[in-house]
N, C-alpha and C positions, 0 to 999 in steps of 0.2 A: 949519357945515357939513361937508358927510360925506368923510371919509376916500376917499381913492384908494384903489380896489381893483384897480390893474392892474398886473401883475408889473414891480415896478421894473427899472430897469437897472444899478444898482448891487447887488455882491453883499458880501454884510458879511463872508464868508472871504476878500476880496480874489482873486477870480477870473472869468475872463473868460466860462464858459459857466454855463448856469442849469442845475441839475437837471431828467432827464427826471420831471417827475412825471402819477400820473394823467389822462389829459384833462379829468375829470372835476371835476380840483383847479385852483386859484389859488395864486402862491404870492406873498408880500408878504415883503419882508426890511425888516429895521432897523437900524443901526448899534450905538443903546444905547436901551434902550426901561426902564422899571422895572420890567415883567416881562412875555414875552409874552403871558400870560394877560392882564392888562390892556389890550394895547395889539389882543389883538381882538376881547375885549368892548367896546371904542368901537367897532370894525368893527362887532359883533353888534347891536349895539343901534341902527345907522345901516343896517342893513339887509345888512350883507356877507351873501352866500350860503353855502348850507352846500358846504363842499370848499375853503375858505380855510384855506390855511397861511401863520402867520408864523412867521418866525426870525429872530433877531438874533443880531446881534456879541454882545454884554454887555447884563446888566440889573443896575438899579443898588438893585433891593427885589426879587430875586426868593424865592421862598417855597416850603413844603414842605405837607405837610397840617399845620393847625391855626395858620397862619399861623409857623409856622417858618422861619425862615432858612434861604436855599436861597444858597450861595455861590457866588458866578456872572466866575469870570472868563474873560476872554478866551479863545478855543482850545477851550472846550466847545459843544456842542451846545441852545442853548434851540431848542424847537420846538412849537407850540401849534397844532391841528386844529379850527374849527369846524363843529359840526353841528346840526341843526335838528329831531332825531328827533320821529318822532308818537309818542307814548309818555309813559306817566305819569314826572314826576319821579323816582318811586322805581325803577323799571325801567331808565329809563337810568342809573342806575350800575351797571349790570352791565359797561357801556362801558367804564368802568375797568380790565374783566377784558380785554373785548378787547383795548384799548391794549395790555395787558401783554402777550398772547399775539401779539399783532402786533411789538411792540418786541423780546419775546423772539425771533420768527422772524429780524426784521431783522440781530439782533446777531449768531445763532447762523450767519446767509449767510458772515460777516464772519472767523469767526474758527475755526483748526482744531475738528475734532472731538472733539481730547483735550481740552476745556477747558468747563468747567460754566459751562452759563449756566442759571441758575434763577430762578422768581419766588419773593419774600420776599411773606407776604401784611402789607396786600392791594394794595400798590403800585409795589412795587419789583422791579428789578431786579438779580441779584449776579450776578457774573463770578469763577469759581472762589471760592467763599463771601463776595465782598466785596462792598458796593453801589456798582453803576456808574451805576445810574439810577434817575428816580422820577416819579411820574406824581401830576398835582393834577386833577381834575374841578372844573369848575364850573358852574353852568350863572344864566339867567335867566327868570326866569317872565311868563306876561301878566297884568293885572288882576285873570282868572278863575284863575289859579294853575295855568293851560296851563302846558307847557313851549315857551317862547320857542326860547331855545337851549343848546347846550350846547359848552362849551372841554373841550379836553383835552390839559394842559399836560405837555411832556416835559422832563427836562433828563438829558444823557446827558455823563459824564467821559468824553471824547475826550484834551485834552492833561492836564487837571488835577485829583487828587481834594481833597475836603477834608481835612484831618487832627484828630486830637482829638474822634473820633466817638464816640457809644455806642456806635454798631456799623459799626466798619471798613469805608474805602473806599475805590475803587481806580478807577483809571481805563487804558480803552484803550493810551494810550501808557505805562504802568506794564510792560505785557505783551508790548511789544514791535510794538504794533499803528500803524504811524505815517501815521495816517487825519487829513482834515480834516474838521470838522466836516461840511461840505456832502455828503462822501461819505456821510451817512450819512440826509438826505434824503428820497434819491428809494427806498431801499430799504425807508424807514420807510414813507414814503407807501402804495407800492402793496401792502404788510405791511398795513396798517390800511384800506385800503380794500378787500381778500380778505374782513377778517374782520369789518369791519361790513355789508356784502354779504351774508355768513356768517350773522353774526347776525340780519341783516333775515327771510331767508329760514326759518333754519332754529332761532332760537328761542335760551336760552342752554346748554341742557344740552351742545353741542359744545364750546361755549367753556371750558365748566369744565371737561369733561374736559381738553382740550386745557392748560389752566393747571393743574392739578391734576396731570399728568403730570408736568410741571417744579417742581413747589414745592418750595422748601425746608422740610427736616425732614419732609413726609409721612412720616405712621405712625409717627413719632419726638417723644418728650417737647419740649416749646418750655417758654418761660416767656411769656405775654406781658404787657406791662405797661403800666400808665394812668397817671394823672397822680395817682392816689391809691390805689393799690395794685395786683398782679400777681395774674396768675393762672396756675396751673400744671395739663399735663395731656397726652396723647397728641394730636396734630393728625390728625384722621382724615378732613376732608373738607370741603367748600363746600356751603352752604346754597345753598337756588334763588336766593336775593338776595345770593350771595358773602360772606353770614356765614362765620366761620371754625367749625368743629362740633370742640367742645374736651371729647375725653372725660376726666375727672378719676377721679383716683384711685378714689372709690365706685364708680365705672364708668356713673355718669351723665354725657349727655353734653349741654354745653352749648353755645347761640348766641354768638358776639363777633360786633359790629358792628361793632366800634373797636378800638383798642390796637396796640401795636407789636411784633415776633414776636423773641425771642433764643433763644438754647440755653438748657434749664432745666438749671443748670450743677450744683442739689442731685443732679437725676437720673441725670447725669453719670457724679458719682460717688460 
């Protein structure tokens, strides 16, 4: 049976009002899911339209990149958006940066100008140098390998931040912002709508420039860690597909399509 796609009457954040999202979007809420991406993928496979947003109060098996666990206590925002872009799967990966710029804009609108909001390559948002949010893209293809749907998942630390992480995390509450998770739904949805439209009309170049303008450690030494090692160099830009451009000590430029970015401690020392 196809799951219902109407806006549900209960709100997982225990509020009476429903966020005022763009008219082309449809909000679905759940109290608890394995992950919002998983729940939205089920709807996508059953014909849910582009613009379906699924928000949950908590996740039992939230995840980040490479299947890593994403701690998901109540009080944070767990949000996924369904798109059906008419483009090759590799081009759709640009939407991770589109989502990053949109999420950064939404956060910037809620915090004072004195607070630093940055993009940490490839898919994190930092608040004053600590991880506040992450983005995870997942997709489905047709039998002919054409892109069928794309889900953009977001987790934002509103009330709680995980401890003992390789890269330190933070939450909005730790900075004195007494927001509810649902306070972020409309700002994020409207920012996503604006930037997705812009990407479709103008391509990736404008998105790339906006993302890199707020990039963590742009033009500075970074260490990019992999499962089997690490590379260091200057973060000098993004390629046309969002790959990191790393200038190594011998002056050569390398394209990195995956990895986790940290400050280069040896260079700093």
